[in-house]
C-alpha angles and dihedrals in degrees: 000000000000119000086230092062091114098044105201118033123199117215110198132186138174113221137191123162096336099148091134093055112024099084091055091049092051090049090052092051091048091052095055114128094211110131096207131082118288126203114197117202126177125185110206120203096208099288114204098190099073095265094140094051091047090048093051093044093049092047091051091047092052093041098239122132117234130185116210116206127193118248105182092172090060093207117130093234092055091047094049092048091050088057094044092053091062101028114119100186124114088221121041116204114197114208134181128223092227092062137078123218128208117231092257095051099103093039093051092047090052093046095048092046091050096045097045100035087222121157093224129019133183143151144213124325111216115196114219126176137190104195122058092253093048090049091049092050089048089056091050092048092050092054122087085228089062094068100231099124102189095056092071109100094218115159132358098234135088111264137179111247141175095247143350132208109276096326142205110257133196106239089231090065090070092048090053102046105015134246130302116301106261092199090072124084091187137014093038088135093055092046093050092046090051090053090046094053093045088055090055098265124144129226118197130192117205118188091211087073110078137167134179121235125201109218126216113287098216134049089232090057091045091051093049092047094052093041088059092046090055094041094053096042088074098063089051092053093046093047093054097030094231142097108250092212138341088235090065090059095054097086092049090048090051094051093044093050093049092049093046094048091046091056094043092048088070090068104028135037090211091067090049090053091051090047093051090046092051093048092047092049091048092048091050091049091049092052094046095047092043090054092048092050093049092049094046092050096042092237129156116276087225086078092063097099091049094048091049090050092049093063098062090039089059096040100042093044092049093045094048090046092053091048090051089049093055092045091050091048092049091047092049092051093046094048106028100040095060089044092053091046091050091049091050091050091050090051091049091052092047092050094044 
């Protein structure tokens, strides 16, 4: 099927303080070899670092029109929806300012969507860093021990999956199942893709589609990112009354077991032995998988301590975030539910 099967394509991106990345993203969009019409929409969350000015200057320099939309709420879901409400493309390709896109990215998304008939298509996210910490985090992300499932280059065939990084969506998908959930700070992609699949939609990953992602450059930033991923996974699970994957529960199980064994070790030596065994097993696994990731990526062995440290940063942050999400949900139900019931009873009395 022709790569022009969709005619106009809308490329949409949320943006907030991306001065270090936005010019590269604009250059990538300008270099696309897609022959059809591209519409470039960016929702800015009130950037204070000159991102908007840099975006407009880079777009003018490369000769590509860009429309900047206001996103006063700053959340990604609000920004994406602002773009979707004005997008005119038959295919909507969501991009991220922390990623780089090869010149065939848009064309391959269009071709795969046209050939498979899928509602959402995507490819492989390849983490690449510049600084030592970014490179170490990239190694951790590329390892199956790191917990980022879609970075593993397993298989060379198209396959139906639960989700893909960012994605290229048929515009009709949003008309069928609605826009992104604006109550979610994170995981709005997973939640939308879950709704899409439950409505009979198909999501296809094709390894010929690749993009490069720039990881967080500090361990503090990495911790905060994964804490939020874990925290906002809970509302998605509660909304749909299902666990998205057993893999997503592993970090929370790790944190819970360490905390439980730590408490029990005060009263029994057996618990202490189990705790030390678990920590030793985890540490050994982190070292082994860090070494494998460094070797497979041809990185410097000097990064080994940072890669090892990246694993517990990801896992503990995610696990604590998920625990905080469940605590927040329980608190909200305990406090808000009686309040709502009381209000409803007062209204019934007043009406009665």
